[in-house]
N, CA, C and O atoms as CSV, one atom per row, in Angstrom:
chain,resi,resn,atom,element,x,y,z
A,1,UNK,N,N,80.818,222.187,-24.871
A,1,UNK,CA,C,81.386,220.917,-25.341
A,1,UNK,C,C,82.541,220.533,-24.441
A,1,UNK,O,O,83.264,221.385,-23.923
A,2,UNK,N,N,82.698,219.238,-24.267
A,2,UNK,CA,C,83.779,218.750,-23.420
A,2,UNK,C,C,85.125,219.171,-23.963
A,2,UNK,O,O,85.310,219.338,-25.168
A,3,UNK,N,N,86.058,219.337,-23.046
A,3,UNK,CA,C,87.438,219.612,-23.435
A,3,UNK,C,C,88.305,218.530,-22.833
A,3,UNK,O,O,88.047,218.028,-21.739
A,4,UNK,N,N,89.338,218.186,-23.578
A,4,UNK,CA,C,90.260,217.151,-23.127
A,4,UNK,C,C,91.679,217.721,-23.085
A,4,UNK,O,O,92.055,218.562,-23.901
A,5,UNK,N,N,92.439,217.247,-22.128
A,5,UNK,CA,C,93.814,217.707,-22.006
A,5,UNK,C,C,94.705,216.559,-21.651
A,5,UNK,O,O,94.481,215.855,-20.666
A,6,UNK,N,N,95.746,216.369,-22.480
A,6,UNK,CA,C,96.705,215.311,-22.218
A,6,UNK,C,C,97.842,215.835,-21.343
A,6,UNK,O,O,98.161,217.023,-21.329
A,7,UNK,N,N,98.429,214.901,-20.624
A,7,UNK,CA,C,99.629,215.213,-19.841
A,7,UNK,C,C,100.491,213.965,-19.788
A,7,UNK,O,O,100.030,212.861,-20.079
A,8,UNK,N,N,101.746,214.153,-19.413
A,8,UNK,CA,C,102.641,213.005,-19.202
A,8,UNK,C,C,103.620,212.723,-20.315
A,8,UNK,O,O,104.442,211.815,-20.199
A,9,UNK,N,N,103.550,213.489,-21.401
A,9,UNK,CA,C,104.509,213.284,-22.464
A,9,UNK,C,C,105.892,213.721,-22.054
A,9,UNK,O,O,106.085,214.334,-21.004
A,10,UNK,N,N,106.860,213.393,-22.904
A,10,UNK,CA,C,108.227,213.784,-22.612
A,10,UNK,C,C,109.209,212.942,-23.377
A,10,UNK,O,O,108.865,212.290,-24.363
A,11,UNK,N,N,110.442,212.964,-22.905
A,11,UNK,CA,C,111.505,212.213,-23.567
A,11,UNK,C,C,111.926,211.032,-22.713
A,11,UNK,O,O,111.980,211.121,-21.487
A,12,UNK,N,N,112.217,209.945,-23.367
A,12,UNK,CA,C,112.595,208.730,-22.649
A,12,UNK,C,C,113.557,207.944,-23.539
A,12,UNK,O,O,113.515,208.044,-24.766
A,13,UNK,N,N,114.413,207.170,-22.903
A,13,UNK,CA,C,115.319,206.334,-23.685
A,13,UNK,C,C,114.617,205.044,-24.095
A,13,UNK,O,O,113.652,204.609,-23.466
A,14,UNK,N,N,115.120,204.458,-25.148
A,14,UNK,CA,C,114.568,203.206,-25.628
A,14,UNK,C,C,114.538,202.160,-24.512
A,14,UNK,O,O,115.487,202.011,-23.743
A,15,UNK,N,N,113.429,201.452,-24.453
A,15,UNK,CA,C,113.243,200.468,-23.398
A,15,UNK,C,C,112.536,200.992,-22.188
A,15,UNK,O,O,112.140,200.229,-21.307
A,16,UNK,N,N,112.371,202.311,-22.137
A,16,UNK,CA,C,111.737,202.920,-20.981
A,16,UNK,C,C,110.215,202.936,-21.080
A,16,UNK,O,O,109.627,202.418,-22.030
A,17,UNK,N,N,109.603,203.540,-20.081
A,17,UNK,CA,C,108.142,203.567,-19.981
A,17,UNK,C,C,107.664,205.009,-19.742
A,17,UNK,O,O,108.394,205.842,-19.205
A,18,UNK,N,N,106.447,205.270,-20.148
A,18,UNK,CA,C,105.771,206.545,-19.873
A,18,UNK,C,C,104.295,206.252,-19.695
A,18,UNK,O,O,103.757,205.305,-20.270
A,19,UNK,N,N,103.651,207.079,-18.892
A,19,UNK,CA,C,102.195,207.007,-18.776
A,19,UNK,C,C,101.622,208.361,-19.152
A,19,UNK,O,O,101.980,209.384,-18.568
A,20,UNK,N,N,100.738,208.356,-20.124
A,20,UNK,CA,C,100.020,209.548,-20.528
A,20,UNK,C,C,98.652,209.560,-19.861
A,20,UNK,O,O,98.044,208.512,-19.644
A,21,UNK,N,N,98.184,210.741,-19.544
A,21,UNK,CA,C,96.890,210.880,-18.917
A,21,UNK,C,C,96.035,211.866,-19.710
A,21,UNK,O,O,96.547,212.861,-20.223
A,22,UNK,N,N,94.760,211.598,-19.810
A,22,UNK,CA,C,93.798,212.482,-20.456
A,22,UNK,C,C,92.744,212.889,-19.440
A,22,UNK,O,O,92.081,212.042,-18.842
A,23,UNK,N,N,92.599,214.191,-19.252
A,23,UNK,CA,C,91.607,214.710,-18.319
A,23,UNK,C,C,90.453,215.335,-19.096
A,23,UNK,O,O,90.661,216.131,-20.012
A,24,UNK,N,N,89.241,214.963,-18.717
A,24,UNK,CA,C,88.050,215.575,-19.314
A,24,UNK,C,C,87.607,216.741,-18.449
A,24,UNK,O,O,87.740,216.712,-17.226
A,25,UNK,N,N,87.083,217.759,-19.096
A,25,UNK,CA,C,86.630,218.943,-18.358
A,25,UNK,C,C,85.513,218.579,-17.395
A,25,UNK,O,O,84.839,217.564,-17.567
A,26,UNK,N,N,85.321,219.420,-16.374
A,26,UNK,CA,C,84.396,219.125,-15.297
A,26,UNK,C,C,82.948,219.064,-15.762
A,26,UNK,O,O,82.105,218.486,-15.075
A,27,UNK,N,N,82.643,219.654,-16.924
A,27,UNK,CA,C,81.266,219.627,-17.405
A,27,UNK,C,C,80.943,218.321,-18.121
A,27,UNK,O,O,79.872,218.166,-18.707
A,28,UNK,N,N,81.867,217.407,-18.064
A,28,UNK,CA,C,81.691,216.118,-18.752
A,28,UNK,C,C,81.983,214.985,-17.809
A,28,UNK,O,O,82.880,215.084,-16.972
A,29,UNK,N,N,81.241,213.913,-17.930
A,29,UNK,CA,C,81.589,212.692,-17.216
A,29,UNK,C,C,81.991,211.644,-18.245
A,29,UNK,O,O,81.346,211.493,-19.283
A,30,UNK,N,N,83.068,210.922,-17.942
A,30,UNK,CA,C,83.537,209.944,-18.925
A,30,UNK,C,C,82.632,208.710,-18.989
A,30,UNK,O,O,82.755,207.886,-19.895
A,31,UNK,N,N,81.723,208.595,-18.017
A,31,UNK,CA,C,80.770,207.497,-18.061
A,31,UNK,C,C,79.897,207.677,-19.288
A,31,UNK,O,O,79.302,208.738,-19.474
A,32,UNK,N,N,79.813,206.659,-20.124
A,32,UNK,CA,C,78.999,206.770,-21.322
A,32,UNK,C,C,79.762,207.231,-22.547
A,32,UNK,O,O,79.165,207.491,-23.592
A,33,UNK,N,N,81.073,207.334,-22.428
A,33,UNK,CA,C,81.896,207.743,-23.548
A,33,UNK,C,C,82.725,206.594,-24.096
A,33,UNK,O,O,83.069,205.661,-23.371
A,34,UNK,N,N,83.040,206.670,-25.373
A,34,UNK,CA,C,84.136,205.910,-25.935
A,34,UNK,C,C,85.370,206.778,-25.752
A,34,UNK,O,O,85.371,207.940,-26.157
A,35,UNK,N,N,86.398,206.246,-25.162
A,35,UNK,CA,C,87.632,206.976,-24.917
A,35,UNK,C,C,88.769,206.303,-25.664
A,35,UNK,O,O,88.845,205.076,-25.722
A,36,UNK,N,N,89.646,207.108,-26.235
A,36,UNK,CA,C,90.663,206.529,-27.103
A,36,UNK,C,C,91.958,207.283,-27.017
A,36,UNK,O,O,92.022,208.407,-26.519
A,37,UNK,N,N,93.003,206.631,-27.519
A,37,UNK,CA,C,94.305,207.240,-27.748
A,37,UNK,C,C,94.710,206.997,-29.187
A,37,UNK,O,O,94.564,205.900,-29.725
A,38,UNK,N,N,95.228,208.061,-29.794
A,38,UNK,CA,C,95.778,207.999,-31.147
A,38,UNK,C,C,97.176,208.630,-31.095
A,38,UNK,O,O,97.540,209.288,-30.121
A,39,UNK,N,N,97.924,208.420,-32.134
A,39,UNK,CA,C,99.214,209.102,-32.245
A,39,UNK,C,C,99.445,209.455,-33.712
A,39,UNK,O,O,98.863,208.880,-34.632
A,40,UNK,N,N,100.332,210.437,-33.871
A,40,UNK,CA,C,100.668,210.864,-35.220
A,40,UNK,C,C,102.165,211.099,-35.309
A,40,UNK,O,O,102.713,211.958,-34.619
A,41,UNK,N,N,102.812,210.338,-36.153
A,41,UNK,CA,C,104.242,210.514,-36.417
A,41,UNK,C,C,104.394,211.556,-37.505
A,41,UNK,O,O,103.504,211.719,-38.340
A,42,UNK,N,N,105.518,212.266,-37.503
A,42,UNK,CA,C,105.726,213.325,-38.505
A,42,UNK,C,C,105.512,212.785,-39.919
A,42,UNK,O,O,106.095,211.774,-40.310
A,43,UNK,N,N,104.664,213.482,-40.671
A,43,UNK,CA,C,104.406,213.125,-42.048
A,43,UNK,C,C,103.465,211.959,-42.243
A,43,UNK,O,O,103.211,211.538,-43.371
A,44,UNK,N,N,102.941,211.429,-41.134
A,44,UNK,CA,C,102.047,210.267,-41.235
A,44,UNK,C,C,100.635,210.627,-40.802
A,44,UNK,O,O,100.399,211.665,-40.183
A,45,UNK,N,N,99.708,209.749,-41.140
A,45,UNK,CA,C,98.335,209.917,-40.703
A,45,UNK,C,C,98.188,209.490,-39.236
A,45,UNK,O,O,99.077,208.869,-38.653
A,46,UNK,N,N,97.054,209.841,-38.677
A,46,UNK,CA,C,96.753,209.410,-37.321
A,46,UNK,C,C,96.734,207.883,-37.264
A,46,UNK,O,O,96.284,207.209,-38.191
A,47,UNK,N,N,97.233,207.368,-36.156
A,47,UNK,CA,C,97.285,205.927,-35.945
A,47,UNK,C,C,96.554,205.609,-34.635
A,47,UNK,O,O,96.877,206.172,-33.589
A,48,UNK,N,N,95.595,204.730,-34.695
A,48,UNK,CA,C,94.884,204.346,-33.506
A,48,UNK,C,C,95.712,203.472,-32.610
A,48,UNK,O,O,96.467,202.621,-33.080
A,49,UNK,N,N,95.572,203.680,-31.303
A,49,UNK,CA,C,96.347,202.883,-30.349
A,49,UNK,C,C,95.396,201.996,-29.532
A,49,UNK,O,O,95.541,200.773,-29.522
A,50,UNK,N,N,94.435,202.607,-28.857
A,50,UNK,CA,C,93.573,201.830,-27.956
A,50,UNK,C,C,92.291,202.586,-27.686
A,50,UNK,O,O,92.248,203.814,-27.763
A,51,UNK,N,N,91.239,201.835,-27.366
A,51,UNK,CA,C,89.978,202.416,-26.898
A,51,UNK,C,C,89.534,201.696,-25.646
A,51,UNK,O,O,89.919,200.556,-25.383
A,52,UNK,N,N,88.695,202.408,-24.864
A,52,UNK,CA,C,88.086,201.806,-23.697
A,52,UNK,C,C,86.660,202.306,-23.589
A,52,UNK,O,O,86.388,203.491,-23.782
A,53,UNK,N,N,85.747,201.390,-23.277
A,53,UNK,CA,C,84.339,201.733,-23.155
A,53,UNK,C,C,83.989,201.942,-21.691
A,53,UNK,O,O,84.787,201.650,-20.799
A,54,UNK,N,N,82.795,202.447,-21.458
A,54,UNK,CA,C,82.355,202.669,-20.088
A,54,UNK,C,C,82.317,201.413,-19.266
A,54,UNK,O,O,82.510,201.460,-18.051
A,55,UNK,N,N,82.072,200.283,-19.906
A,55,UNK,CA,C,82.023,199.009,-19.180
A,55,UNK,C,C,83.409,198.398,-18.974
A,55,UNK,O,O,83.544,197.319,-18.397
A,56,UNK,N,N,84.436,199.104,-19.454
A,56,UNK,CA,C,85.808,198.638,-19.263
A,56,UNK,C,C,86.377,197.839,-20.416
A,56,UNK,O,O,87.559,197.493,-20.410
A,57,UNK,N,N,85.543,197.541,-21.414
A,57,UNK,CA,C,86.030,196.774,-22.565
A,57,UNK,C,C,87.104,197.577,-23.300
A,57,UNK,O,O,86.919,198.762,-23.580
A,58,UNK,N,N,88.202,196.939,-23.603
A,58,UNK,CA,C,89.304,197.615,-24.285
A,58,UNK,C,C,89.573,196.969,-25.650
A,58,UNK,O,O,89.337,195.779,-25.858
A,59,UNK,N,N,90.058,197.773,-26.539
A,59,UNK,CA,C,90.510,197.300,-27.860
A,59,UNK,C,C,91.848,197.970,-28.159
A,59,UNK,O,O,92.081,199.122,-27.793
A,60,UNK,N,N,92.712,197.229,-28.827
A,60,UNK,CA,C,94.045,197.724,-29.124
A,60,UNK,C,C,94.401,197.500,-30.586
A,60,UNK,O,O,93.910,196.574,-31.230
A,61,UNK,N,N,95.264,198.368,-31.091
A,61,UNK,CA,C,95.899,198.107,-32.361
A,61,UNK,C,C,96.769,196.853,-32.159
A,61,UNK,O,O,97.505,196.736,-31.179
A,62,UNK,N,N,96.660,195.943,-33.096
A,62,UNK,CA,C,97.323,194.650,-32.957
A,62,UNK,C,C,98.822,194.815,-32.709
A,62,UNK,O,O,99.415,194.113,-31.890
A,63,UNK,N,N,99.407,195.743,-33.423
A,63,UNK,CA,C,100.860,195.915,-33.357
A,63,UNK,C,C,101.347,196.478,-32.026
A,63,UNK,O,O,102.530,196.390,-31.698
A,64,UNK,N,N,100.414,197.062,-31.258
A,64,UNK,CA,C,100.819,197.719,-30.017
A,64,UNK,C,C,100.329,196.986,-28.767
A,64,UNK,O,O,100.769,197.278,-27.655
A,65,UNK,N,N,99.437,196.055,-28.956
A,65,UNK,CA,C,98.934,195.324,-27.803
A,65,UNK,C,C,100.059,194.576,-27.121
A,65,UNK,O,O,100.895,193.948,-27.770
A,66,UNK,N,N,100.066,194.653,-25.812
A,66,UNK,CA,C,101.125,194.001,-25.035
A,66,UNK,C,C,102.135,195.001,-24.497
A,66,UNK,O,O,102.744,194.773,-23.452
A,67,UNK,N,N,102.314,196.103,-25.206
A,67,UNK,CA,C,103.218,197.155,-24.718
A,67,UNK,C,C,102.442,198.343,-24.180
A,67,UNK,O,O,102.931,199.070,-23.315
A,68,UNK,N,N,101.220,198.543,-24.693
A,68,UNK,CA,C,100.422,199.698,-24.300
A,68,UNK,C,C,99.170,199.220,-23.591
A,68,UNK,O,O,98.565,198.226,-23.993
A,69,UNK,N,N,98.779,199.927,-22.534
A,69,UNK,CA,C,97.585,199.571,-21.757
A,69,UNK,C,C,96.761,200.826,-21.494
A,69,UNK,O,O,97.278,201.835,-21.014
A,70,UNK,N,N,95.466,200.749,-21.817
A,70,UNK,CA,C,94.557,201.866,-21.576
A,70,UNK,C,C,93.734,201.550,-20.346
A,70,UNK,O,O,93.296,200.416,-20.150
A,71,UNK,N,N,93.529,202.561,-19.523
A,71,UNK,CA,C,92.729,202.417,-18.282
A,71,UNK,C,C,91.914,203.677,-18.100
A,71,UNK,O,O,92.267,204.744,-18.602
A,72,UNK,N,N,90.802,203.536,-17.365
A,72,UNK,CA,C,89.996,204.724,-17.082
A,72,UNK,C,C,89.748,204.839,-15.584
A,72,UNK,O,O,89.781,203.851,-14.851
A,73,UNK,N,N,89.501,206.059,-15.154
A,73,UNK,CA,C,89.305,206.335,-13.736
A,73,UNK,C,C,88.114,207.271,-13.601
A,73,UNK,O,O,88.222,208.481,-13.802
A,74,UNK,N,N,86.993,206.687,-13.261
A,74,UNK,CA,C,85.734,207.457,-13.187
A,74,UNK,C,C,85.862,208.589,-12.171
A,74,UNK,O,O,85.450,209.718,-12.438
A,75,UNK,N,N,86.422,208.290,-11.028
A,75,UNK,CA,C,86.453,209.283,-9.952
A,75,UNK,C,C,87.225,210.544,-10.334
A,75,UNK,O,O,86.878,211.647,-9.912
A,76,UNK,N,N,88.266,210.369,-11.132
A,76,UNK,CA,C,89.059,211.521,-11.526
A,76,UNK,C,C,88.730,212.012,-12.924
A,76,UNK,O,O,89.330,212.969,-13.413
A,77,UNK,N,N,87.769,211.347,-13.567
A,77,UNK,CA,C,87.360,211.754,-14.915
A,77,UNK,C,C,88.525,211.743,-15.899
A,77,UNK,O,O,88.668,212.645,-16.724
A,78,UNK,N,N,89.356,210.703,-15.794
A,78,UNK,CA,C,90.543,210.622,-16.639
A,78,UNK,C,C,90.677,209.217,-17.225
A,78,UNK,O,O,90.076,208.253,-16.751
A,79,UNK,N,N,91.494,209.146,-18.276
A,79,UNK,CA,C,91.937,207.836,-18.743
A,79,UNK,C,C,93.410,207.922,-19.131
A,79,UNK,O,O,93.885,208.953,-19.606
A,80,UNK,N,N,94.106,206.840,-18.924
A,80,UNK,CA,C,95.546,206.787,-19.077
A,80,UNK,C,C,95.949,205.873,-20.223
A,80,UNK,O,O,95.175,205.037,-20.691
A,81,UNK,N,N,97.189,206.064,-20.655
A,81,UNK,CA,C,97.828,205.141,-21.571
A,81,UNK,C,C,99.198,204.829,-20.986
A,81,UNK,O,O,100.093,205.674,-20.959
A,82,UNK,N,N,99.335,203.589,-20.519
A,82,UNK,CA,C,100.639,203.159,-20.005
A,82,UNK,C,C,101.409,202.547,-21.148
A,82,UNK,O,O,100.926,201.638,-21.824
A,83,UNK,N,N,102.624,203.054,-21.363
A,83,UNK,CA,C,103.456,202.602,-22.489
A,83,UNK,C,C,104.743,202.037,-21.937
A,83,UNK,O,O,105.413,202.678,-21.127
A,84,UNK,N,N,105.089,200.847,-22.370
A,84,UNK,CA,C,106.309,200.216,-21.901
A,84,UNK,C,C,107.151,199.761,-23.078
A,84,UNK,O,O,106.681,199.691,-24.213
A,85,UNK,N,N,108.394,199.457,-22.783
A,85,UNK,CA,C,109.356,198.979,-23.806
A,85,UNK,C,C,109.307,199.896,-25.028
A,85,UNK,O,O,109.227,199.437,-26.167
A,86,UNK,N,N,109.357,201.195,-24.765
A,86,UNK,CA,C,109.254,202.172,-25.840
A,86,UNK,C,C,110.474,202.117,-26.751
A,86,UNK,O,O,111.595,201.859,-26.313
A,87,UNK,N,N,110.222,202.363,-28.021
A,87,UNK,CA,C,111.253,202.347,-29.054
A,87,UNK,C,C,111.228,203.656,-29.806
A,87,UNK,O,O,110.229,204.374,-29.773
A,88,UNK,N,N,112.332,203.981,-30.494
A,88,UNK,CA,C,112.350,205.244,-31.246
A,88,UNK,C,C,111.171,205.367,-32.217
A,88,UNK,O,O,110.707,206.478,-32.471
A,89,UNK,N,N,110.690,204.280,-32.751
A,89,UNK,CA,C,109.560,204.370,-33.673
A,89,UNK,C,C,108.254,204.731,-32.979
A,89,UNK,O,O,107.253,204.990,-33.648
A,90,UNK,N,N,108.248,204.751,-31.656
A,90,UNK,CA,C,107.073,205.198,-30.921
A,90,UNK,C,C,107.044,206.741,-30.783
A,90,UNK,O,O,106.079,207.307,-30.269
A,91,UNK,N,N,108.108,207.399,-31.247
A,91,UNK,CA,C,108.138,208.859,-31.218
A,91,UNK,C,C,106.999,209.409,-32.051
A,91,UNK,O,O,106.867,209.098,-33.235
A,92,UNK,N,N,106.174,210.236,-31.414
A,92,UNK,CA,C,104.989,210.769,-32.075
A,92,UNK,C,C,104.328,211.780,-31.157
A,92,UNK,O,O,104.702,211.933,-29.995
A,93,UNK,N,N,103.343,212.459,-31.702
A,93,UNK,CA,C,102.456,213.261,-30.876
A,93,UNK,C,C,101.247,212.396,-30.557
A,93,UNK,O,O,100.626,211.820,-31.449
A,94,UNK,N,N,100.927,212.315,-29.284
A,94,UNK,CA,C,99.872,211.443,-28.811
A,94,UNK,C,C,98.648,212.264,-28.439
A,94,UNK,O,O,98.747,213.284,-27.757
A,95,UNK,N,N,97.494,211.800,-28.901
A,95,UNK,CA,C,96.229,212.501,-28.672
A,95,UNK,C,C,95.243,211.610,-27.972
A,95,UNK,O,O,95.155,210.418,-28.266
A,96,UNK,N,N,94.493,212.181,-27.040
A,96,UNK,CA,C,93.335,211.466,-26.527
A,96,UNK,C,C,92.095,211.999,-27.237
A,96,UNK,O,O,92.068,213.142,-27.694
A,97,UNK,N,N,91.095,211.173,-27.319
A,97,UNK,CA,C,89.869,211.543,-28.028
A,97,UNK,C,C,88.696,210.844,-27.376
A,97,UNK,O,O,88.856,209.830,-26.697
A,98,UNK,N,N,87.514,211.399,-27.589
A,98,UNK,CA,C,86.317,210.816,-26.987
A,98,UNK,C,C,85.095,211.087,-27.866
A,98,UNK,O,O,85.068,212.013,-28.677
A,99,UNK,N,N,84.108,210.254,-27.670
A,99,UNK,CA,C,82.811,210.478,-28.320
A,99,UNK,C,C,81.759,209.789,-27.460
A,99,UNK,O,O,82.089,208.936,-26.635
A,100,UNK,N,N,80.526,210.147,-27.645
A,100,UNK,CA,C,79.448,209.510,-26.921
A,100,UNK,C,C,79.328,208.055,-27.413
A,100,UNK,O,O,79.348,207.799,-28.616
A,101,UNK,N,N,79.209,207.159,-26.519
A,101,UNK,CA,C,79.019,205.746,-26.864
A,101,UNK,C,C,77.553,205.489,-27.155
A,101,UNK,O,O,76.725,205.437,-26.246
A,102,UNK,N,N,77.240,205.330,-28.436
A,102,UNK,CA,C,75.863,205.092,-28.864
A,102,UNK,C,C,75.626,203.619,-29.167
A,102,UNK,O,O,74.636,203.259,-29.804
A,103,UNK,N,N,76.540,202.770,-28.706
A,103,UNK,CA,C,76.421,201.352,-28.947
A,103,UNK,C,C,77.173,200.968,-30.210
A,103,UNK,O,O,77.555,201.820,-31.013
A,104,UNK,N,N,77.375,199.678,-30.367
A,104,UNK,CA,C,78.082,199.198,-31.535
A,104,UNK,C,C,79.580,199.052,-31.328
A,104,UNK,O,O,80.301,198.612,-32.224
A,105,UNK,N,N,80.042,199.422,-30.148
A,105,UNK,CA,C,81.455,199.276,-29.858
A,105,UNK,C,C,82.252,200.532,-30.107
A,105,UNK,O,O,81.869,201.386,-30.907
A,106,UNK,N,N,83.363,200.633,-29.410
A,106,UNK,CA,C,84.272,201.777,-29.556
A,106,UNK,C,C,85.478,201.304,-30.355
A,106,UNK,O,O,86.284,200.504,-29.879
A,107,UNK,N,N,85.584,201.799,-31.541
A,107,UNK,CA,C,86.622,201.308,-32.467
A,107,UNK,C,C,87.630,202.397,-32.745
A,107,UNK,O,O,87.394,203.574,-32.471
A,108,UNK,N,N,88.755,201.987,-33.294
A,108,UNK,CA,C,89.853,202.923,-33.577
A,108,UNK,C,C,89.658,203.595,-34.930
A,108,UNK,O,O,90.472,203.461,-35.844
A,109,UNK,N,N,88.563,204.313,-35.021
A,109,UNK,CA,C,88.227,205.036,-36.247
A,109,UNK,C,C,88.236,206.506,-35.917
A,109,UNK,O,O,87.275,207.009,-35.334
A,110,UNK,N,N,89.294,207.213,-36.271
A,110,UNK,CA,C,89.482,208.575,-35.775
A,110,UNK,C,C,88.347,209.502,-36.207
A,110,UNK,O,O,88.020,210.445,-35.487
A,111,UNK,N,N,87.741,209.251,-37.367
A,111,UNK,CA,C,86.702,210.168,-37.837
A,111,UNK,C,C,85.447,210.095,-36.975
A,111,UNK,O,O,84.593,210.978,-37.062
A,112,UNK,N,N,85.318,209.073,-36.154
A,112,UNK,CA,C,84.157,208.945,-35.292
A,112,UNK,C,C,84.261,209.786,-34.015
A,112,UNK,O,O,83.256,210.039,-33.351
A,113,UNK,N,N,85.442,210.205,-33.685
A,113,UNK,CA,C,85.649,210.891,-32.404
A,113,UNK,C,C,85.435,212.396,-32.572
A,113,UNK,O,O,85.947,213.017,-33.503
A,114,UNK,N,N,84.677,212.948,-31.661
A,114,UNK,CA,C,84.218,214.320,-31.805
A,114,UNK,C,C,84.980,215.310,-30.926
A,114,UNK,O,O,84.942,216.516,-31.169
A,115,UNK,N,N,85.655,214.814,-29.929
A,115,UNK,CA,C,86.381,215.696,-29.024
A,115,UNK,C,C,87.813,215.211,-28.939
A,115,UNK,O,O,88.067,214.023,-28.741
A,116,UNK,N,N,88.759,216.146,-29.091
A,116,UNK,CA,C,90.172,215.806,-29.109
A,116,UNK,C,C,90.953,216.722,-28.176
A,116,UNK,O,O,90.614,217.891,-27.986
A,117,UNK,N,N,92.001,216.158,-27.603
A,117,UNK,CA,C,92.951,216.987,-26.883
A,117,UNK,C,C,93.922,217.611,-27.847
A,117,UNK,O,O,93.905,217.342,-29.048
A,118,UNK,N,N,94.784,218.465,-27.287
A,118,UNK,CA,C,95.761,219.189,-28.105
A,118,UNK,C,C,96.962,218.309,-28.471
A,118,UNK,O,O,97.710,218.622,-29.398
A,119,UNK,N,N,97.134,217.233,-27.751
A,119,UNK,CA,C,98.244,216.339,-28.014
A,119,UNK,C,C,99.414,216.590,-27.093
A,119,UNK,O,O,99.606,217.692,-26.580
A,120,UNK,N,N,100.191,215.543,-26.897
A,120,UNK,CA,C,101.412,215.644,-26.082
A,120,UNK,C,C,102.519,214.864,-26.789
A,120,UNK,O,O,102.299,213.757,-27.280
A,121,UNK,N,N,103.684,215.446,-26.831
A,121,UNK,CA,C,104.794,214.856,-27.573
A,121,UNK,C,C,105.497,213.790,-26.750
A,121,UNK,O,O,105.780,213.978,-25.566
A,122,UNK,N,N,105.769,212.678,-27.393
A,122,UNK,CA,C,106.582,211.612,-26.797
A,122,UNK,C,C,107.778,211.391,-27.726
A,122,UNK,O,O,107.617,211.120,-28.917
A,123,UNK,N,N,108.947,211.508,-27.171
A,123,UNK,CA,C,110.169,211.314,-27.945
A,123,UNK,C,C,111.001,210.207,-27.303
A,123,UNK,O,O,111.341,210.275,-26.122
A,124,UNK,N,N,111.322,209.192,-28.094
A,124,UNK,CA,C,112.102,208.053,-27.594
A,124,UNK,C,C,113.448,208.057,-28.298
A,124,UNK,O,O,113.524,207.991,-29.525
A,125,UNK,N,N,114.494,208.135,-27.515
A,125,UNK,CA,C,115.848,208.172,-28.093
A,125,UNK,C,C,116.503,206.795,-27.970
A,125,UNK,O,O,116.242,206.026,-27.045
A,126,UNK,N,N,117.360,206.528,-28.942
A,126,UNK,CA,C,118.031,205.213,-28.960
A,126,UNK,C,C,119.297,205.237,-28.120
A,126,UNK,O,O,119.990,204.225,-28.018
């Protein structure tokens, strides 16, 4: 089964930017996958951030669109989450996730995703 690994988390001051990256294991190609980013704040449920399909179609949580951008890179088998104008409320553990795209669109429904990374912490200080 595919394995995913996030990188790029860390600490940043409010107003700053970070880019998270998700790498898929070599036995997997991201072509044909729904790829996503979720986050989880302490004591809260998973929150969907963005998805990207193999054809490049993206979907975003309404509240985060405009500050967060998801991109994919076939050659490196990775997808990124660029985050800008970060605020303390963006502090969370961020997870990448993937599932086979069987049609019908890639939506921010965490129960649909079958492969998850371990997560990377993002901390935004005021």
